[in-house]
Backbone and ligand atoms as CSV (ligand in chain L), in Angstrom:
chain,resi,resn,atom,element,x,y,z
A,1,MET,N,N,164.630,136.389,45.452
A,1,MET,CA,C,163.683,136.242,46.577
A,1,MET,C,C,164.047,137.066,47.813
A,2,ALA,N,N,163.025,137.720,48.323
A,2,ALA,CA,C,163.297,138.563,49.585
A,2,ALA,C,C,163.468,137.497,50.713
A,3,ASN,N,N,164.535,137.701,51.512
A,3,ASN,CA,C,164.943,136.823,52.642
A,3,ASN,C,C,165.311,137.729,53.809
A,4,PRO,N,N,164.836,137.382,54.955
A,4,PRO,CA,C,165.245,138.038,56.210
A,4,PRO,C,C,166.841,138.002,56.283
A,5,LYS,N,N,167.423,139.107,56.679
A,5,LYS,CA,C,168.828,139.258,56.754
A,5,LYS,C,C,169.293,138.362,57.958
A,6,ARG,N,N,168.526,138.461,59.052
A,6,ARG,CA,C,168.941,137.908,60.351
A,6,ARG,C,C,167.664,137.143,60.895
A,7,ARG,N,N,167.860,136.078,61.565
A,7,ARG,CA,C,166.710,135.478,62.341
A,7,ARG,C,C,166.517,136.369,63.551
A,8,HIS,N,N,165.280,136.297,64.010
A,8,HIS,CA,C,164.922,137.058,65.230
A,8,HIS,C,C,165.510,136.426,66.506
A,9,SER,N,N,166.044,137.213,67.345
A,9,SER,CA,C,166.724,136.653,68.658
A,9,SER,C,C,165.728,135.986,69.442
A,10,LYS,N,N,166.158,135.128,70.419
A,10,LYS,CA,C,165.326,134.436,71.313
A,10,LYS,C,C,164.661,135.549,72.213
A,11,SER,N,N,165.339,136.584,72.545
A,11,SER,CA,C,164.791,137.723,73.180
A,11,SER,C,C,163.593,138.265,72.590
A,12,ARG,N,N,163.774,138.537,71.283
A,12,ARG,CA,C,162.693,139.116,70.523
A,12,ARG,C,C,161.470,138.149,70.439
A,13,ARG,N,N,161.769,136.880,70.309
A,13,ARG,CA,C,160.713,135.920,70.130
A,13,ARG,C,C,159.981,135.936,71.660
A,14,ASP,N,N,160.753,135.819,72.663
A,14,ASP,CA,C,160.176,135.664,73.903
A,14,ASP,C,C,159.351,137.004,74.397
A,15,LYS,N,N,159.909,138.098,73.881
A,15,LYS,CA,C,159.100,139.385,74.169
A,15,LYS,C,C,157.688,139.311,73.550
A,16,ARG,N,N,157.800,138.854,72.288
A,16,ARG,CA,C,156.529,138.766,71.599
A,16,ARG,C,C,155.511,137.718,72.354
A,17,ARG,N,N,156.087,136.569,72.749
A,17,ARG,CA,C,155.200,135.623,73.371
A,17,ARG,C,C,154.774,136.055,74.817
A,18,ALA,N,N,155.450,137.050,75.463
A,18,ALA,CA,C,155.189,137.431,76.740
A,18,ALA,C,C,153.812,137.916,76.755
A,19,ASN,N,N,153.356,138.477,75.567
A,19,ASN,CA,C,151.973,139.151,75.569
A,19,ASN,C,C,150.834,138.238,75.280
A,20,TRP,N,N,151.041,136.905,75.159
A,20,TRP,CA,C,150.030,135.851,74.908
A,20,TRP,C,C,149.463,135.761,76.370
A,21,LYS,N,N,148.202,135.965,76.487
A,21,LYS,CA,C,147.564,135.700,77.760
A,21,LYS,C,C,146.297,134.963,77.466
A,22,ILE,N,N,145.851,134.253,78.542
A,22,ILE,CA,C,144.685,133.536,78.676
A,22,ILE,C,C,143.458,134.508,78.795
A,23,SER,N,N,142.452,134.255,77.999
A,23,SER,CA,C,141.279,135.288,78.123
A,23,SER,C,C,140.057,134.433,78.501
A,24,LEU,N,N,139.247,134.983,79.245
A,24,LEU,CA,C,137.964,134.228,79.496
A,24,LEU,C,C,137.133,134.078,78.165
A,25,PRO,N,N,136.514,132.934,77.978
A,25,PRO,CA,C,135.694,132.813,76.861
A,25,PRO,C,C,134.422,133.789,77.007
A,26,ASP,N,N,133.975,134.165,75.894
A,26,ASP,CA,C,132.771,135.045,75.858
A,26,ASP,C,C,131.632,134.255,76.407
A,27,LEU,N,N,130.959,134.892,77.355
A,27,LEU,CA,C,129.912,134.159,78.125
A,27,LEU,C,C,128.600,134.961,77.839
A,28,SER,N,N,127.569,134.152,77.747
A,28,SER,CA,C,126.182,134.765,77.701
A,28,SER,C,C,125.525,134.192,78.925
A,29,PHE,N,N,124.334,134.778,79.218
A,29,PHE,CA,C,123.521,134.315,80.295
A,29,PHE,C,C,122.350,133.494,79.927
A,30,CYS,N,N,122.111,132.590,80.816
A,30,CYS,CA,C,121.021,131.714,80.555
A,30,CYS,C,C,119.586,132.423,80.861
A,31,PRO,N,N,118.825,132.449,79.850
A,31,PRO,CA,C,117.540,133.094,80.068
A,31,PRO,C,C,116.650,132.393,81.083
A,32,GLN,N,N,116.891,131.078,81.354
A,32,GLN,CA,C,116.137,130.331,82.360
A,32,GLN,C,C,116.660,130.624,83.865
A,33,CYS,N,N,117.878,130.610,84.046
A,33,CYS,CA,C,118.348,130.671,85.518
A,33,CYS,C,C,119.273,131.826,85.644
A,34,LYS,N,N,119.611,132.484,84.588
A,34,LYS,CA,C,120.491,133.745,84.692
A,34,LYS,C,C,121.993,133.380,84.959
A,35,GLU,N,N,122.271,132.016,84.885
A,35,GLU,CA,C,123.702,131.761,85.212
A,35,GLU,C,C,124.515,131.987,83.960
A,36,PRO,N,N,125.797,132.278,84.060
A,36,PRO,CA,C,126.583,132.567,82.851
A,36,PRO,C,C,126.696,131.096,82.113
A,37,LYS,N,N,126.585,131.115,80.823
A,37,LYS,CA,C,126.847,129.823,80.070
A,37,LYS,C,C,127.479,130.163,78.710
A,38,LEU,N,N,128.111,129.209,78.011
A,38,LEU,CA,C,128.658,129.353,76.831
A,38,LEU,C,C,127.618,129.663,75.688
A,39,PRO,N,N,127.758,130.658,74.861
A,39,PRO,CA,C,126.694,130.822,73.821
A,39,PRO,C,C,126.490,129.534,72.850
A,40,HIS,N,N,125.437,129.309,72.522
A,40,HIS,CA,C,125.028,128.179,71.518
A,40,HIS,C,C,125.347,126.799,72.132
A,41,HIS,N,N,125.371,126.792,73.576
A,41,HIS,CA,C,125.566,125.574,74.320
A,41,HIS,C,C,124.392,125.406,75.427
A,42,VAL,N,N,124.124,124.115,75.759
A,42,VAL,CA,C,123.158,123.929,76.805
A,42,VAL,C,C,123.723,124.428,78.056
A,43,CYS,N,N,122.740,125.126,78.724
A,43,CYS,CA,C,123.079,125.631,80.097
A,43,CYS,C,C,123.484,124.424,81.054
A,44,LEU,N,N,124.772,124.397,81.562
A,44,LEU,CA,C,125.082,123.257,82.461
A,44,LEU,C,C,124.431,123.445,83.915
A,45,HIS,N,N,123.907,124.632,84.155
A,45,HIS,CA,C,123.408,124.807,85.561
A,45,HIS,C,C,121.912,124.284,85.563
A,46,CYS,N,N,121.083,124.516,84.507
A,46,CYS,CA,C,119.709,124.108,84.610
A,46,CYS,C,C,119.445,123.112,83.487
A,47,GLY,N,N,120.177,122.845,82.488
A,47,GLY,CA,C,120.049,121.932,81.473
A,47,GLY,C,C,119.068,122.343,80.379
A,48,PHE,N,N,118.848,123.681,80.341
A,48,PHE,CA,C,117.924,124.184,79.317
A,48,PHE,C,C,118.587,124.687,78.106
A,49,TYR,N,N,118.017,124.413,76.890
A,49,TYR,CA,C,118.389,125.112,75.677
A,49,TYR,C,C,117.215,125.510,74.931
A,50,ASN,N,N,117.150,126.686,74.404
A,50,ASN,CA,C,116.107,127.166,73.571
A,50,ASN,C,C,114.706,126.962,74.243
A,51,GLY,N,N,114.641,127.125,75.558
A,51,GLY,CA,C,113.380,127.111,76.281
A,51,GLY,C,C,113.013,125.638,76.651
A,52,LYS,N,N,113.796,124.670,76.213
A,52,LYS,CA,C,113.432,123.289,76.504
A,52,LYS,C,C,114.440,122.661,77.448
A,53,GLU,N,N,114.076,121.767,78.333
A,53,GLU,CA,C,115.081,121.040,79.097
A,53,GLU,C,C,115.631,119.826,78.252
A,54,VAL,N,N,116.870,119.936,77.975
A,54,VAL,CA,C,117.634,119.021,77.192
A,54,VAL,C,C,118.350,117.951,78.040
A,55,ILE,N,N,118.896,118.408,79.145
A,55,ILE,CA,C,119.584,117.432,80.036
A,55,ILE,C,C,118.964,117.581,81.393
A,56,LYS,N,N,118.829,116.414,82.097
A,56,LYS,CA,C,118.433,116.481,83.477
A,56,LYS,C,C,119.712,116.668,84.261
A,57,ILE,N,N,119.633,117.579,85.149
A,57,ILE,CA,C,120.816,117.824,86.021
A,57,ILE,C,C,120.637,117.392,87.461
A,58,LYS,N,N,121.417,116.629,87.941
A,58,LYS,CA,C,121.200,116.049,89.370
A,58,LYS,C,C,122.129,117.013,90.226
A,59,GLU,N,N,121.442,117.768,91.024
A,59,GLU,CA,C,122.341,118.675,91.872
A,59,GLU,C,C,122.310,118.066,93.340
A,60,LYS,N,N,121.227,117.522,93.836
A,60,LYS,CA,C,120.950,117.204,95.211
A,60,LYS,C,C,122.049,116.112,95.515
A,61,LYS,N,N,122.375,115.152,94.558
A,61,LYS,CA,C,123.306,114.088,94.883
A,61,LYS,C,C,124.620,114.566,95.267
A,62,GLU,N,N,125.190,115.553,94.450
A,62,GLU,CA,C,126.529,116.022,94.747
A,62,GLU,C,C,126.483,116.688,96.024
A,63,LYS,N,N,125.472,117.372,96.456
A,63,LYS,CA,C,125.496,117.974,97.892
A,63,LYS,C,C,125.452,116.882,98.901
A,64,LYS,N,N,124.658,115.857,98.724
A,64,LYS,CA,C,124.851,114.717,99.687
A,64,LYS,C,C,126.154,114.057,99.913
A,65,GLU,N,N,126.738,113.881,98.635
A,65,GLU,CA,C,128.117,113.296,98.733
A,65,GLU,C,C,129.056,114.075,99.415
A,66,LYS,N,N,128.912,115.510,99.331
A,66,LYS,CA,C,129.899,116.495,100.004
A,66,LYS,C,C,129.650,116.225,101.500
A,67,GLY,N,N,128.356,116.336,101.869
A,67,GLY,CA,C,127.961,116.158,103.228
A,67,GLY,C,C,128.483,114.875,103.738
A,68,GLU,N,N,128.401,113.717,103.137
A,68,GLU,CA,C,129.142,112.537,103.568
A,68,GLU,C,C,130.474,112.621,103.810
A,69,LYS,N,N,131.186,113.106,102.852
A,69,LYS,CA,C,132.575,113.345,103.043
A,69,LYS,C,C,132.896,114.179,104.331
A,70,LYS,N,N,132.047,115.169,104.517
A,70,LYS,CA,C,132.355,116.091,105.798
A,70,LYS,C,C,132.201,115.079,107.064
A,71,GLN,N,N,131.042,114.359,107.089
A,71,GLN,CA,C,130.845,113.429,108.108
A,71,GLN,C,C,131.861,112.479,108.384
A,72,ILE,N,N,132.508,111.966,107.405
A,72,ILE,CA,C,133.634,111.108,107.471
A,72,ILE,C,C,134.857,111.779,107.999
A,73,LYS,N,N,135.043,112.936,107.470
A,73,LYS,CA,C,136.179,113.851,108.142
A,73,LYS,C,C,136.002,114.034,109.602
A,74,GLU,N,N,134.757,114.402,109.945
A,74,GLU,CA,C,134.510,114.768,111.342
A,74,GLU,C,C,134.687,113.375,112.235
A,75,LYS,N,N,134.293,112.301,111.661
A,75,LYS,CA,C,134.535,111.053,112.400
A,75,LYS,C,C,135.977,110.765,112.617
A,76,LYS,N,N,136.717,110.995,111.754
A,76,LYS,CA,C,138.173,110.807,111.621
A,76,LYS,C,C,138.812,111.666,112.764
A,77,GLN,N,N,138.347,112.981,112.687
A,77,GLN,CA,C,138.877,113.869,113.756
A,77,GLN,C,C,138.593,113.451,115.104
A,78,VAL,N,N,137.395,112.950,115.348
A,78,VAL,CA,C,136.990,112.466,116.730
A,78,VAL,C,C,137.905,111.341,117.126
A,79,LYS,N,N,138.084,110.510,116.170
A,79,LYS,CA,C,138.824,109.307,116.430
A,79,LYS,C,C,140.317,109.751,116.856
A,80,GLU,N,N,140.874,110.595,116.040
A,80,GLU,CA,C,142.228,111.101,116.297
A,80,GLU,C,C,142.258,111.696,117.694
A,81,LYS,N,N,141.328,112.527,118.079
A,81,LYS,CA,C,141.271,113.174,119.273
A,81,LYS,C,C,141.328,112.186,120.410
A,82,LYS,N,N,140.495,111.109,120.260
A,82,LYS,CA,C,140.317,110.054,121.235
A,82,LYS,C,C,141.698,109.356,121.450
A,83,GLN,N,N,142.371,109.200,120.186
A,83,GLN,CA,C,143.655,108.438,120.425
A,83,GLN,C,C,144.708,109.228,121.083
A,84,ILE,N,N,144.596,110.662,120.817
A,84,ILE,CA,C,145.717,111.598,121.541
A,84,ILE,C,C,145.284,111.557,122.982
A,85,LYS,N,N,144.130,111.658,123.400
A,85,LYS,CA,C,143.686,111.403,124.886
A,85,LYS,C,C,144.254,110.222,125.379
A,86,GLU,N,N,143.971,109.097,124.786
A,86,GLU,CA,C,144.482,107.789,125.298
A,86,GLU,C,C,145.990,107.834,125.521
A,87,LYS,N,N,146.735,108.325,124.525
A,87,LYS,CA,C,148.025,108.454,124.682
A,87,LYS,C,C,148.625,109.281,125.766
A,88,LYS,N,N,147.827,110.390,125.999
A,88,LYS,CA,C,148.229,111.317,127.147
A,88,LYS,C,C,148.018,110.578,128.468
A,89,GLU,N,N,146.918,109.696,128.479
A,89,GLU,CA,C,146.571,109.054,129.605
A,89,GLU,C,C,147.657,108.081,130.000
A,90,ILE,N,N,148.145,107.318,128.943
A,90,ILE,CA,C,149.202,106.266,129.023
A,90,ILE,C,C,150.411,107.014,129.658
A,91,LYS,N,N,150.792,108.174,129.085
A,91,LYS,CA,C,151.968,108.775,129.544
A,91,LYS,C,C,151.849,109.185,131.064
A,92,GLY,N,N,150.695,109.747,131.244
A,92,GLY,CA,C,150.515,110.166,132.786
A,92,GLY,C,C,150.622,108.924,133.668
A,93,LYS,N,N,150.029,107.729,133.284
A,93,LYS,CA,C,150.242,106.580,134.222
A,93,LYS,C,C,151.724,106.177,134.195
A,94,LYS,N,N,152.572,106.412,133.180
A,94,LYS,CA,C,153.914,105.987,133.206
A,94,LYS,C,C,154.674,106.882,134.151
A,95,GLU,N,N,154.236,108.179,134.105
A,95,GLU,CA,C,154.953,109.234,134.868
A,95,GLU,C,C,154.680,108.919,136.453
A,96,LYS,N,N,153.346,108.608,136.629
A,96,LYS,CA,C,152.949,108.184,138.096
A,96,LYS,C,C,153.898,107.052,138.509
A,97,LYS,N,N,153.967,106.034,137.793
A,97,LYS,CA,C,154.803,104.965,138.134
A,97,LYS,C,C,156.147,105.337,138.473
A,98,ALA,N,N,156.746,106.169,137.579
A,98,ALA,CA,C,158.063,106.617,137.731
A,98,ALA,C,C,158.245,107.409,139.067
A,99,ASP,N,N,157.178,108.125,139.480
A,99,ASP,CA,C,157.252,108.882,140.720
A,99,ASP,C,C,157.258,107.903,141.908
A,100,LYS,N,N,156.498,106.832,141.775
A,100,LYS,CA,C,156.438,105.864,142.898
A,100,LYS,C,C,157.853,105.314,143.262
A,101,LYS,N,N,158.595,105.067,142.101
A,101,LYS,CA,C,159.967,104.548,142.265
A,101,LYS,C,C,160.829,105.519,142.929
L,1,ZN,ZN,ZN,120.346,127.766,82.879
């Protein structure tokens, strides 16, 4: 039986594997909304397949949630700013007291 004389070195194996790369999947474009989608799959942007709406996609809710998150962040920032201001005021009062002594 034919047998390899030597096994391939780790270096040789790793050089071979160094050329394995991730590739983008082949994409086609949705005829409904022109967004890229996987071929033979329902369009995840508009929910259409073969000219029919197969899935109902909720877009507005996601946007609302994002908006709510932003509002919460802004509220937090305002609170933090207020706390910093209060701390500064307290420090200023302490300094004034120290000056009086
Ligand atoms: Zn689409």
